[in-house]
VOGU-3710 file (C-alpha; in Angstrom, 3 decimals, decimal comma):
1> xxxxxxxxxx> 107,964/69,890/64,797  111,544/70,486/65,915  112,360/68,473/69,049  115,089/69,221/71,591  116,334/67,604/74,796  117,750/69,855/77,534  118,681/69,552/81,176  117,034/72,848/82,119  114,470/75,007/80,338  113,941/78,565/81,604
11> xxxxxxxxxx> 110,726/80,288/80,548  111,308/84,036/80,598  114,444/86,114/80,028  113,842/88,903/82,538  115,858/89,535/85,693  115,033/86,209/87,384  115,381/84,237/84,161  118,760/85,680/83,206  120,214/85,190/86,690  118,907/81,605/86,729
21> xxxxxxxxxx> 120,442/81,036/83,298  123,862/82,213/84,518  123,710/79,759/87,425  122,572/76,815/85,293  125,288/77,479/82,716  127,912/76,739/85,355  126,975/73,063/85,400  125,439/72,297/81,992  125,407/73,546/78,430  122,141/71,772/77,682
31> xxxxxxxxxx> 119,873/74,690/78,500  117,059/76,564/76,743  116,187/80,194/77,548  112,710/80,891/76,159  111,360/84,421/75,694  107,898/85,115/74,308  108,143/88,913/74,156  110,913/91,493/73,886  114,248/90,907/75,554  114,927/93,421/78,299
41> xxxxxxxxxx> 113,743/93,408/81,895  110,542/94,982/83,200  112,716/97,212/85,386  114,712/98,667/82,508  111,949/98,870/79,923  108,761/99,931/81,743  109,481/99,851/85,473  112,123/101,115/87,866  114,351/103,085/85,531  111,982/105,049/83,249
51> xxxxxxxxxx> 109,782/105,912/86,236  112,795/107,281/88,119  113,713/109,355/85,061  110,270/110,967/85,122  110,526/111,446/88,885  113,938/113,097/88,511  112,445/115,694/86,177  109,573/116,264/88,600  111,941/116,631/91,550  113,940/119,229/89,634
61> xxxxxxxxxx> 110,829/121,266/88,863  109,634/121,001/92,456  112,969/122,103/93,922  113,017/125,139/91,661  109,518/126,018/92,800  110,669/125,781/96,442  113,698/128,038/95,928  111,957/131,040/97,476  112,130/129,258/100,845  115,884/129,893/100,801
71> xxxxxxxxxx> 115,643/133,460/99,528  116,476/132,431/95,968  114,383/133,604/93,031  114,058/130,910/90,378  112,109/133,149/87,978  109,508/131,655/85,671  109,723/127,860/85,657  108,935/126,297/82,299  108,164/122,590/82,006  108,927/121,357/78,489
81> xxxxxxxxxx> 107,002/118,087/78,298  108,485/117,081/74,952  112,067/117,424/76,186  111,252/115,629/79,427  109,745/112,647/77,638  112,538/112,642/75,076  115,102/112,249/77,870  112,993/109,576/79,578  112,898/107,502/76,385  116,536/108,120/75,500
91> xxxxxxxxxx> 117,925/107,130/78,885  115,430/104,268/79,130  116,728/102,929/75,837  120,288/103,058/77,176  119,314/100,910/80,157  117,447/98,466/77,908  120,419/98,401/75,545  122,677/97,314/78,381  120,384/94,354/79,109  120,168/93,460/75,434
101> xxxxxxxxxx> 123,953/93,529/75,266  124,071/90,846/77,941  121,499/88,703/76,109  123,441/88,997/72,852  126,406/87,318/74,516  124,358/84,195/75,218  124,946/81,398/72,659  122,308/81,513/69,929  121,565/77,823/70,345  120,415/78,500/73,900
111> xxxxxxxxxx> 117,884/81,217/72,981  114,392/80,427/71,730  111,860/83,131/70,832  108,221/82,218/71,225  105,434/81,543/73,722  105,846/78,380/75,766  103,089/76,169/77,124  103,178/72,943/79,105  102,219/69,787/77,220  103,240/67,666/80,197
121> xxxxxxxxxx> 105,385/67,909/83,362  108,583/67,755/81,273  107,321/68,876/77,852  107,086/72,422/76,509  105,633/73,450/73,157  106,943/76,717/71,681  104,648/78,407/69,125  103,501/74,968/67,962  106,856/74,722/66,186  109,307/73,400/68,753
131> xxxxxxxxxx> 108,937/70,730/71,405  111,361/70,755/74,318  111,804/67,891/76,728  113,412/69,292/79,892  114,602/67,438/82,973  113,976/70,593/85,031  111,984/73,741/84,291  112,160/77,255/85,756  109,136/79,527/85,335  110,279/83,175/85,264
141> xxxxxxxxxx> 107,602/84,748/83,089  107,194/87,991/85,052  103,943/89,910/85,387  101,718/92,401/83,589  99,298/95,179/84,605  95,977/94,056/86,030  93,041/96,222/84,890  89,603/95,994/86,538  86,793/95,700/83,994  85,046/99,017/84,690
151> xxxxxxxxxx> 88,224/100,990/83,913  88,159/99,626/80,383  85,265/102,024/79,734  87,979/104,639/79,242  88,731/102,826/75,954  91,515/104,477/73,943  92,267/106,874/76,824  93,128/104,015/79,188  96,881/103,721/79,832  99,177/101,690/82,069
161> xxxxxxxxxx> 102,686/102,598/83,168  104,132/100,875/80,076  102,301/103,387/77,864  103,331/106,532/79,720  106,971/106,184/78,783  106,056/106,253/75,097  104,294/109,623/75,394  105,786/112,305/73,174  104,521/115,083/75,453  102,850/115,506/78,823
171> xxxxxxxxxx> 99,036/115,614/78,885  96,930/118,299/80,543  95,304/115,917/83,032  95,389/112,308/84,263  93,131/110,436/86,668  94,992/107,672/88,494  93,326/104,549/89,826  95,443/102,783/92,421  97,536/104,566/95,084  100,090/101,763/95,185
181> xxxxxxxxxx> 103,773/102,126/94,404  103,296/102,787/90,666  100,303/105,082/91,105  101,921/107,197/93,820  105,250/107,559/92,049  103,859/108,429/88,619  100,894/110,407/89,933  103,003/112,710/92,084  105,628/113,124/89,345  103,011/114,123/86,775
191> xxxxxxxxxx> 101,419/116,519/89,253  104,745/118,233/89,927  105,272/118,618/86,193  102,054/120,589/85,884  99,605/117,807/84,987  96,247/117,997/86,772  96,014/114,754/88,768  93,328/113,122/90,887  93,861/109,698/92,469  91,376/107,051/93,591
201> xxxxxxxxxx> 91,866/103,905/95,639  89,807/101,160/97,249  90,176/99,873/100,801  92,210/102,750/102,233  95,717/101,581/101,330  98,457/104,130/100,618  101,408/102,435/98,959  102,883/99,553/101,000  102,343/101,353/104,338  100,925/99,119/107,090
211> xxxxxxxxxx> 101,439/101,382/110,108  98,260/103,431/110,599  100,118/106,433/112,038  102,357/106,689/109,006  99,512/106,034/106,568  97,499/108,925/108,003  100,522/111,231/107,886  101,340/110,295/104,295  97,735/110,649/103,145  97,526/114,170/104,541
221> xxxxxxxxxx> 100,836/115,115/102,905  99,914/113,768/99,462  96,597/115,605/99,575  98,511/118,866/99,884  99,689/118,298/96,288  96,794/116,501/94,584  93,446/114,983/95,612  93,910/111,404/96,833  90,986/109,364/98,116  92,256/105,895/99,122
231> xxxxxxxxxx> 88,777/104,527/99,789  86,747/106,156/97,046  83,207/105,702/95,829  83,475/105,882/92,040  80,114/105,586/90,326  81,161/105,265/86,689  83,864/105,811/84,101  82,929/106,968/80,591  84,756/107,808/77,385  83,514/111,261/76,343
241> xxxxxxxxxx> 84,520/113,801/73,714  86,887/115,579/76,102  88,592/112,412/77,315  87,483/110,304/80,293  84,660/111,377/82,601  84,788/109,988/86,138  81,754/110,324/88,388  82,404/109,912/92,110  81,159/110,871/95,555  83,154/113,814/96,893
251> xxxxxxxxxx> 82,446/113,821/100,624  79,812/116,276/101,751  79,764/117,831/98,270  77,914/114,775/96,996  78,209/113,321/93,516  80,673/115,009/91,170  81,990/114,439/87,634  85,436/115,441/86,368  86,914/114,907/82,928  90,534/113,963/82,329
261> xxxxxxxxxx> 92,637/113,502/79,214  93,820/110,035/80,284  93,048/107,357/82,856  96,108/105,624/84,325  95,331/102,158/85,672  97,882/101,487/88,411  95,762/98,753/89,941  98,416/96,124/90,530  100,004/93,429/88,403  99,200/89,788/87,737
271> xxxxxxxxxx> 101,674/86,929/87,172  102,128/85,716/83,606  101,270/82,080/84,235  97,763/81,926/82,818  98,989/81,364/79,270  101,299/78,473/80,130  98,700/75,681/80,261  100,050/75,246/83,766  97,401/72,611/84,502  99,457/70,220/82,359
281> xxxxxxxxxx> 102,523/70,606/84,593  101,088/68,227/87,202  101,841/70,574/90,109  99,581/71,889/92,874  97,856/75,202/92,168  96,246/77,611/94,614  92,771/79,158/94,322  94,061/81,746/91,843  95,587/79,080/89,628  99,155/79,940/90,683
291> xxxxxxxxxx> 101,736/77,262/91,503  102,178/76,463/95,195  105,886/76,774/95,974  108,454/76,947/98,781  109,715/80,527/99,122  113,156/79,352/100,270  113,836/76,803/97,512  111,408/78,194/94,866  110,438/74,584/94,183  106,855/73,765/93,295
301> xxxxxxxxxx> 105,926/71,067/95,866  108,128/67,997/95,310  108,452/68,499/91,563  111,321/69,344/89,215  109,703/72,722/88,459  110,797/76,002/90,057  109,226/79,470/89,894  111,067/82,769/90,414  110,584/86,516/90,168  107,289/88,327/89,616
311> xxxxxxxxxx> 105,779/85,126/88,220  105,316/83,733/91,734  103,555/86,902/92,936  105,478/86,899/96,224  107,972/89,791/96,322  107,749/91,708/93,020  110,976/93,695/93,378  114,041/93,568/91,145  116,525/92,655/93,883  114,196/89,891/95,058
321> xxxxxxxxxx> 113,822/88,630/91,473  117,603/88,468/91,181  117,904/86,578/94,468  115,154/84,178/93,433  116,748/83,592/90,038  119,963/82,698/91,853  118,198/80,242/94,167  116,037/78,659/91,456  119,002/78,419/89,082  121,200/76,737/91,662
331> xxxxxxxxxx> 118,502/74,246/92,606  117,594/73,425/89,015  121,279/72,897/88,309  121,866/70,625/91,325  118,510/68,779/91,218  117,541/66,372/92,765  119,587/68,004/95,528  117,573/71,065/96,563  118,668/73,544/99,206  117,041/76,523/100,882
341> xxxxxxxxxx> 118,522/79,749/99,620  119,456/82,739/101,714  116,705/85,365/101,718  117,464/88,972/102,556  115,619/91,065/105,124  112,537/92,545/103,429  113,296/96,011/102,079  111,090/98,192/99,879  111,291/101,845/98,849  108,757/104,076/97,112
351> xxxxxxxxxx> 110,361/107,039/95,336  107,759/109,631/96,159  108,668/112,828/97,993  108,767/112,312/100,919  109,869/108,761/100,237  108,252/105,661/101,717  110,294/102,761/103,078  109,450/99,492/104,782  112,108/97,348/106,470  111,958/93,941/108,117
361> xxxxxxxxxx> 108,673/93,005/109,773  105,570/95,141/109,451  103,872/96,249/112,657  101,218/93,540/112,163  103,888/90,867/111,699  105,693/92,059/114,814  102,453/91,908/116,779  101,691/88,405/115,491  105,151/87,103/116,356  105,379/88,739/119,776
371> xxxxxxxxxx> 101,788/88,466/120,871  101,793/92,161/121,748  105,143/92,070/123,559  106,865/94,755/121,535  107,500/98,476/121,732  107,478/101,300/119,196  109,734/104,329/118,901  109,169/107,234/116,570  110,506/110,535/115,358  108,926/113,336/113,388
381> xxxxxxxxxx> 111,152/115,029/110,844  109,263/118,306/111,077  111,777/119,711/113,578  114,752/117,477/112,801  117,818/119,674/112,350  119,233/118,776/108,931  115,761/118,212/107,494  114,776/121,792/108,392  118,045/123,142/106,983  117,343/121,670/103,536
391> xxxxxxxxxx> 113,598/122,283/103,618  112,728/118,590/103,724  111,203/118,631/107,190  108,162/116,478/106,597  107,788/112,871/107,616  107,592/110,229/110,304  109,721/107,178/111,178  108,472/104,387/113,461  110,742/101,565/114,607  109,774/98,308/116,329
401> xxxxxxxxxx> 111,639/96,273/118,948  111,029/93,113/120,958  110,591/93,275/124,720  113,043/91,119/126,618  115,630/90,610/123,898  115,704/94,238/122,751  115,934/92,926/119,179  115,285/95,417/116,380  112,499/93,929/114,276  111,443/96,397/111,614
411> xxxxxxxxxx> 110,449/99,922/110,646  108,261/102,007/108,405  109,100/105,493/107,236  107,602/108,354/105,278  110,237/111,032/105,113  113,458/112,475/103,703  116,308/110,193/102,565  114,220/107,105/103,292  115,988/105,162/100,516  119,285/105,516/102,406
421> xxxxxxxxxx> 117,978/105,181/105,947  116,114/102,009/104,932  119,386/100,357/103,982  120,962/101,093/107,368  117,913/99,649/109,110  117,749/96,607/106,814  121,418/95,849/107,447  120,787/96,120/111,197  117,796/93,784/110,999  119,694/91,237/108,904
431> xxxxxxxxxx> 122,586/91,274/111,388  120,003/90,770/114,160  121,235/93,767/116,104  119,554/94,889/119,286  118,361/98,469/119,631  121,186/99,114/122,124  123,777/97,858/119,634  122,359/100,126/116,951  122,614/103,103/119,287  126,283/102,287/119,848
441> xxxxxxxxxx> 126,926/103,030/116,148  128,339/106,452/115,140  125,981/109,246/114,092  127,445/112,367/112,466  126,096/115,882/113,003  124,194/117,434/111,325  122,668/114,685/109,171  119,170/113,322/108,620  120,292/110,007/110,123  120,285/111,704/113,545
451> xxxxxxxxxx> 116,528/111,284/113,296  117,082/107,523/113,272  118,975/107,827/116,549  116,125/109,848/118,048  113,612/107,141/117,049  115,868/104,372/118,411  116,328/106,227/121,697  112,567/106,545/121,985  112,205/102,834/121,282  114,911/101,950/123,794
461> xxxxxxxxxx> 113,112/103,909/126,519  109,901/102,020/125,744  111,500/98,567/125,739  111,600/96,233/128,707  114,998/94,556/128,404  115,818/91,240/130,062  113,802/88,151/130,997  110,095/88,714/131,408  108,595/88,089/134,857  107,103/84,643/135,203
471> xxxxxxxxxx> 103,590/84,529/133,819  104,061/87,610/131,596  104,204/87,655/127,800  103,624/83,908/127,525  103,113/84,191/123,779  106,140/86,337/123,052  108,356/83,526/121,825  112,059/82,816/122,369  114,295/85,400/123,986  111,583/87,067/126,060
//
């Protein structure tokens, strides 16, 4: 067996792994970057980018179908599934190629292909061929789709998002399990491209939405396009001659069976740590067998091992993976000196239409921190000027602020241009602006952002600014 000594070994060459590698390289050349699968990030290959390509095609078809609203006749709209999927794959390959180009520039002696497993706290075995002794180790192995057992009854008609982007044509019908980010984005896109879609969930969740008012609004809006039951009662899934038969309870109609060409399992993802023999790393594991770590240093307890990106199952977003790779890389490079890294204000966007965005604290987190001493402002986009002009007048924004300090704490939105509005709100939260300071900012007319001002004005009216009377809001915390 080939044996190597390195200062830092990085398991996984995705977003977090590559960023960590770039940081480690600044202080040592004794580094190993280990990849057990294909090079190329989840985002570029099967995640963010190919899904947005499919969504772009769906948005185009939908806008053409809405042209009559403006007195424009779009004629007969033809959806060419083969051409759509051809563009998805072609552009996807360009994005992957860009990542591969970066990997190719890494020195060959640093790259190791193969599956790594722990043989001890400092020892890694790669494909039973190479043994690496590393002073520090970064786990950046990413994640994979998680499929509940009963969905596997769909057999060869069971697909995950990875599979969709290899389709040569669009199917006639798809049943989607899981109204999370992936399920909502792909389900709505397929529906708008003429695919018959039905979506099932468990527990009532709709994407990442925590605010009940927005969840109810979004659920009603999605059901205008395709059936979505977020708390379904599915009796069974069967592979039949026509595809996949799903039997479920359909409200007052009772038990019903529908057959679909494919079943898309969008039921979440699981970290790729179960194949690492992590029990040999001599670090604390939680009840799910995942390493216990500090989210600011990415260090596993007091060890020399760090974990970053989707592998730690904390914030599975590309920009968070990049930030975590930076922090883990810096700390592995400077070990035993370990410092807390700067974490950005939470920001997440779902590219449905209307879009979903969450910024800063959720309403439950605000309530927990303030002990009920907070206010809410909101705006509906149904009568918002610019939104009506462009025919995008559907949605709701709710913003949260702290009594006493007037501090802006977070927001949730289901509405037009949420991807852009979310950034303005995230920047405000990170700068710790008060609601009054945000209202002092310029707002142009007529733009969708005027809706943000309306929501902030509503919040400002509902806030009690200044010190709380003695005996009030005793659990609100500092600044109240």
